[in-house]
N, C-alpha and C positions, 0 to 999 in steps of 0.2 A: 596110211594113217601116216603124220609123223611124229614119232619118239621122239623123249629124252635123249639125247645124245651125252654120254658122260665122259669128260676128258680128264685126267690129271693135270696138273695146275702146275706144269712145269715149262722151263722154258725151252724144253725139248732139245736137240745137239745143235749148239752153237759153234760157229768158226772161235777158235781161241784167238786167245785175245781179241713232300708237300704237306704239307699237311694244314687244315684250318682247326682251330678252336686247341682246348687245353687238352693234353692226354694223360693218363694216370704216370703215376714218376716211373723213369728210366724205360716206360714202352719203348722211345727210339733210341736207347741205348742195351736193350737186349735182344732188339731185332737183326739178326747177321743173315749174309747172304752166304751160299755154300754153292761151291763147286767139287765135282770131281771128274779129273778125266774117266773119259771111255776105254782107254787103250793102246788107240793108235796114235798117240804124240802130236795129234792136231786139235782135235774134238773136245768139246766137257759137255757134262750137265751142269745146269745150273737151276740154283730155286733160293729156297728162306732159310730160316731157322731160328731158334731162341735158345739164347744163354740164361741156363738154369740157375748156375752157380756150382762150384768146385770144378770150374772149366769143361761142364757139361754142356753139349749142343743138343736140342730135338730137335729132328727133320722128320721130314716125310722118307719112306724107306726108300720110294723108288727116286728119288734126287738123287741118291749115293749107289744104288746096288751094281752101278756097273762097274766094268772088270774087278770081280772079287779077289783075285789075286795082289791086287794091289791096296791097303786100307787105307792110306794115305787120303787127305779130304783138305783143300782148301778155304777155309773160313774170312771170312770179310768184316773182323771185327773193328767198328771206329776210323773207319777207313783204312786198316792196317790188312796185309795179307799175312794171316799166323797157319801154321799146318798144323792139321790134327788128324788123329787116326780112328777109324770107324770103333766103336766100342762093342755094340751091337744091335742087331737087327732082327726084327720080329720076321722068326720063319717058322710060327708054330699056328698063332693064329689067324693071319693073315691080318691082322692092322698092319697099315701102314704107317708104318713107326720107326725110326733109328735114332742111337743117341752116337755123338762125336764127341771123344776128349779130347782134348787140348794141352799140354802143360801149362801151368801157372805162370812161369817165368815168359814163355810166350805170349803170352795175353799183353795186350796195350793196361800199365801201371791200373790205370781207373775204371778199369773192368774186372780185376781179380776178383774183388767180393761182390761182386754185383750177380744178383740172381734174383729168383720169384719164385712166389706160392703159386701153388695150384689152388685153383677155385675147388669148395665144398659142397659149394649148392648151385644148382642148375635155374641159372636168373629168370627161363621163361621167355617165352614167343614176346617179343617187343622189346624186348632187353636192349638197349644200345650197348653196342661194344667199338673197342678201338683194335685195329690191324695193324700190327708190323710187319712188313716185309717188302724186300727188294730195294733196302735203305731209306722205304717212307712209313708215315703213319698215317693212315687214313679210317676214316670213321663208317660203320655200318650199324645195322640191326639183325637180331636172330628172328627168324622168320618160320611157318611151317615149312616142314620137308611138302615138297609139291608130289615125289612120285614113290611115300613110303604110306602103308597103311597107318590105323591108328597106333600109336606108340602104346608100350608095355608101361605097366607101373614101373618107375625108378629111369626110364628112359630119359636122357637129357636132350632137349634140342638144339641138333647140329648143323642148323642151315642157315646161311647168311643170304641177306637181300642181295649183295652184290655178286656179281660176276667177278674174281678175279684170276688174272690169266695167267698166261705163259712168265715162268719163273717166280709165283709165288707159293707154291707150294711148301710146306714147311713150315711157312710165317704164322708166327703168333696171333692167338685171338685173345685179345686180355677185356675183362669187366671194366666198362666206365667205370664204376664207380670205385672201386677196391683197387685195379690194379692186378688182381688175383691172373692167373692164366686158365681162361677155359678152354683152350684148344689148340691145334695145330692145322692148320688147313691142309687138305688133299686132293678135292674132287673138284673139276667146276661141273654143273649141268647147266646144258643150254640147250634151248629147242622150245616142242609146242609138245603139251598131253595132248591135245587133239587141232585140227585143222582150225577150227573155231575159235580158241584159246589162244591167249596173250602169248607173246615170245617171252621165256624164262631166261635168265641169266644169272645162277646162283651158286654159291660154293657151300662144300659139304664140309666140316671139321671135324677133326678125333678129338672127344671130349675128357675133359682134366680125370676122370676117374680112371679109361683105359693108358693114360700117359701115366698117373700114379703109379699102376701096377708094372708098369713096364719097366720105369726108373727106377721102383723102388726093387727091383729083382735085380739089377745091374747093381746097385746099391749093395747090394746083401753081398754080391760075389766080388765086390771090388774093395768090399771093408771099407766104405763110406757109409756113415751116416744118413 
């Protein structure tokens, strides 16, 4: 039997060196690209992230965990390369989340006061979303998880109908109506549940409640509100 293949949604190790319809305000400006050298001076990991305010960028931990001796991370904001530092990475719960801190003066002027509110309500199955990743803004829909048992009370729906591939990990999933941040993408799920089942290509994201707790811990230790 062919089972579902789970793959982290990153561009992998690369050699160094569109959108249709309206989207929520700032979605295109909050999505950034993230690059982290792996330590050999030639290769880097590439992914996506979301500028959430106060110079903080949320991304997936697997995008930036390479070469832990060097906390520097390059972030492409509004087409400009700025250097940030890895501020916090989840090492306790297993959640695929990390925070990058960029000095305010290093950000493009138009990005210094930009940020996003984390969603407080699960929009549920079939809800339309806007995805900002790899410098592009696209649309998708939340669907039921194809490989999980029935959700427990309070669980958020965390699967997108679209398979987002290499380089999209850490990209933002925004509520199509309010523009709040529903989560960041972490894992592509590709394959068949049964040999006679349709081929699936979907993406899982880490939901806002998990992000809120993670960011809240950092803000408390860093003296941010």
